[in-house]
Steps between C-alpha positions, in 0.01 A plus 500: 500500500185462715395238753159358564509436876170314517564140605345230288558128550818577692654693211567860409503625143782710363398713205729684260437683180644214294500199726305330773651276766309308765695455823427377849638667814622162631724432197881492498677604181785259432787646296741255335834612357487477122857370490620191677841638598350801680360419841310676775690402810759626742851366436689478828821697478404664172180698553200439276524308174481712184133596497303408187367766269202303369255253653216262429194578715259249654251512788422281801191529720547487877221329695635546853817514707563127460474535122729804508753302703489218245554738206793678666655167598490388138661826386798444731660266250416709190773765469359637174166595656373761744176683589362843402203708624416636155245323279624398153308682229577225250558135574687358201813309407708807413760641743388830653660781696370628835326824404196669653520772236603479138856610430707593196875432511748546216215529253329178615154507656429270795132470601380482860497140625383525862198664660528648850200331660368439856608172657357305794849389606804684624867415545693693766877520448675556836879521518772546762273471804658425837463150639292484820687417819569130532419420136725414205347570161706228329376233743147626566373687193136411578518642853666815366224531238241488782691776679507717187127450439434653842673818384257550211171694520234326713299330220810301392579364845217248515499392135657186358789558261786338312851602600790475261864594565667736255785380277768657721352370828764326708783657303428858607422607858152551638156362426422500126147385424219510248156468662211411265142579613154475344265800533125508547474761222735595217728803528705690246872529549460867597245405768735236640782752514287762676368244754846377599684833479475555878553139611734439795729300270640616167334332199648526150231696315651425158346151524155654454574620146348306212835426333703411809642146501417287809788251509388152603787265409749375756843663466782350298730400786804478270629197687440645848300322770158655566516664845119514528325207669195572282404751232119481490213429734151603618384692805163409649253767599142562603393614153585398143482853358634831625207733567576821312380815688198669351684830475860495386738796487487674166770390260766764447453664158768449241737800479379747241647818366397821679731734311229737388682819600796407280305486178579784259319827541240559227711763329800260481306186407588537136869440578478164676182316584531306830143374510617145433719495812229355726440204268872435454557514875213264573626248242856516633391460864274206413792329324719559807231360731478183290868414543570185700843623605773747407306809608818703556594461132130532417488842671797614295340377177167664590682829550683474169170433319351819647810714451381617159217687676756700696663594170162611371429701816827687445348650185229670706680602816838354604438615856226240545726204415659442845160492677352283228791256518471477879127433483541235232776331703272500806219334307732236354636428850142475635412246232814295568434499876136405445603213274782371722357577843850614603485854639869482596600520132301817424813720494676253268198482268478879483871544433489247215188667361673841512805358322276349234306824450818700450637236261176500298493879487859521380448227240198684362700819476791320330276334243338825402598861519260730684357614170471141375319400814248778454449388141448141607242591764301734278569362155271686258276316259644539151232507229541247222578652165240433231570226248569747218752705701817485293711656779453228761808298593550158351490211744838375618644215300439158645803365682661189359783266595838576345665182372870471425602376160684169455811695403483696825424190705802303376745784444837493673457676831775700666611367838292610796628822654565486874546791736648256752560148362592347838156593635316407176370858471447560132264632238173321432271387779474738795730424792374540858674561835271385786546582868352657808586846632859501626616218273741735311333433164487874419863552606598198291327622184644852542850355534432292188390819322823682592702197391337499155530877467874495588595159358617369839406190701156465659500419872878492477506164319291481178608629158244708310446647153543876517236730365230754581276433801140623538353490851122557539430560870142497630586438867819656640461867408796715601653205691601352165736795445661467844556128447662548160729764655608263779560211258694725260728607787546135598616429143746785510313709242638844579313698234162334423414767246803417291480121550126444471362786292277347233560149631261498799151640441267500802127591492371564855127452574391536134137548401525225236360163613500161332120504511469797265415450134822659373726330758666262256597781264633709791710211632634418152609865461671495840671161448628559148879504511515372860677186618304471828155624607408487871141543625428541872255355574263290290173578677588866555540525124160326453277740691161358592570140388419202723825305512306183594319511165675285239441779248773699677750300292400714200732772630793257528423398140494869401852548640616186317379655173688819589817295553460315170447826310796683657746225600513635856510270804201579724521437877192557714494511881209323669403448862482166678168387644393543864630155580847617397710231343310207644405236248663434167709761323244576229234545770707766674379784278184684594195466278396262223733220393441621143750780569778245546378297203555804277845581637846405378763482775358531854735566792378479861660721765470385862672652801680240716349536847625807686828515305598755238518233229239419236457167322435514125347189344378456145133404490474482122774463240511682168650292222756307698566289810420645840775721638656426837365669812694802620498763774534877505547760771513880517833629626641846570791609283677832510348829613122462483524217248324162489575184304291193418737204539415151379640158586414141420261335745667257743493136386313235697672245718474127427269457800270780376487347153406159644227662708363673189488172309317327788241778518455495121431126518239566768331763280491264199347223714230740622418619147472137386233450768340847478524652150385859446614601849514866591805649668312516832403131480859400422627713785274317746572151370875539451558686831725748321484878529356672197818675395711181498217309330488762225874475436483121473199513269689743274787253477261214419335710228838573345578129501173426317358290784221732622258720310339815641162591348228752591201352681181655631505878562844509338653307793806295405481119517781248476508154341759256371594537136392216272861385469551490877169319554597238240844464655344426838262242352792314342695465822 
């Protein structure tokens, strides 16, 4: 992309290879949320609203400070709109993403939509500044804005401007302002950042990026009184435009790879070519710099994307990997600090980048053996056999659907086989135990395995069907053996060899993954003749798969096919998300909701505060009514033995039940007024904590009064069912 910086009739001309956009430096880009329910405003008590993914772009020309003040005043009451620096490449009626560069995600190509262009206006975001002596920001925001203007570089101090309080102003301490100025000549975002880098007051440099949202709507007070006496105003000055210095500091260059000494030596280049590392690093760092938030997770993801290059470097010289990893982590941290302007988080960014690099390296090594990796990097060109070559292989047969005959479809089926009927753990759809670390889910499934192998009760209370158990462990390593020994002692098994030989088969850290082509055959071989198959854990068994991608459910479906072919009950362990058990029970699991859609019985494990007890609640039933909640704990028994003991969960008091019904009525009233509400919106409006809200929503879903459907970006949204809505209309 090139810019013609010659001014003509007040406009500059943007030229691209395939498009041409005329833009003026005194233009605001107005971004409007493409979906009515998603807004661009601060919600008091609940953070920001769920940010939209797509927007409609328009433009507005600014003819002076008074005109700017009028535009911003109008935007106060428009929560779906905000302002951007970037110039829209296309102005049309189709929703667009905020992209300066084209991007491909999950096989879909998204073109660039915004051009990073010079602007003759600037918005300065200033947060958490101390109030001057004798002033109260809530009562005198205009006077405080005048004080803050005096802290800016000299050219700003005499210029007129519009001041605007931030969404959290008055609810969080300190002065929180947006100051809008007009400039006498347009500047790029990089020039603005370089100019204000050494200002006496900290300015949020992320606001100078083309894609950064400038929020302009008043906050959603959520029923609270506004503590600010005013939220917008103008400051007079001697000049209308800030006079930009003739010579500005040079903009800091974007971080680029300098890892030239780590490239393979000429004599080793044939093993693993690292010449593409610079381009990959530049692309990854640019993606990190474009993030609006979440740069800690972004640093981790950037590292994991580059980890494959560490695996490739190992082919040449393993000794270079530690230095290469450290240098890559430094460059990722530099990019994150440059993007966020927060030097204090450098150590955190680097640590996350290092973790991501190691994860990416290990995943690359797990997906391919060292020899396979070499073959992938330097795959030879295979000549095509001539048409008359009778020895060439025939093309593989085209795959087709396999349909069951009518006789098969309506034949008398044997009753479903259960490993543990009381827990609805049976053959067919894959069963999942969900919980965070320390929730006893692994102890619980190992106790269940011993119960099935010995024909005794699981957790001391549930009858099981005895049979062979297969345990595929991708996480615990040798710890799995120590745990089985302790549990066997707790059950009084004196001679495990005599009692369990041939009945408990454990594969520790196997090299077979669900992602491999022959995985289904390998799992069918292992599960044949077994009553119970345990897999710990789902994502460890699916090396290299993004659990947030809905296609991850294919591996749950694969295990369901294994169960149907062998008659074995399959139980998979899966981790809870970072938010723990907040939200509804089906939202507890980490990753895409498609994983839970594919599952049979889903049991959630949640430790009760600081106690040694764990709550078990059924999130999804498998062919029957929901089972009652229960609790388990890990108890010592005998010399070096442990037992998993289960009990029924305590019943609720009458007062607690009445409180639940009152809160459910409140939720239904809110959904009648605000359909398609996210969990965060409901939490704010109902004044309930997220965990309690999730439990109540689960109950309402079971009663058929509320429906939970995926919304934008796979977020869950809640509405009344058609029956409940009709019932309320007929009151």
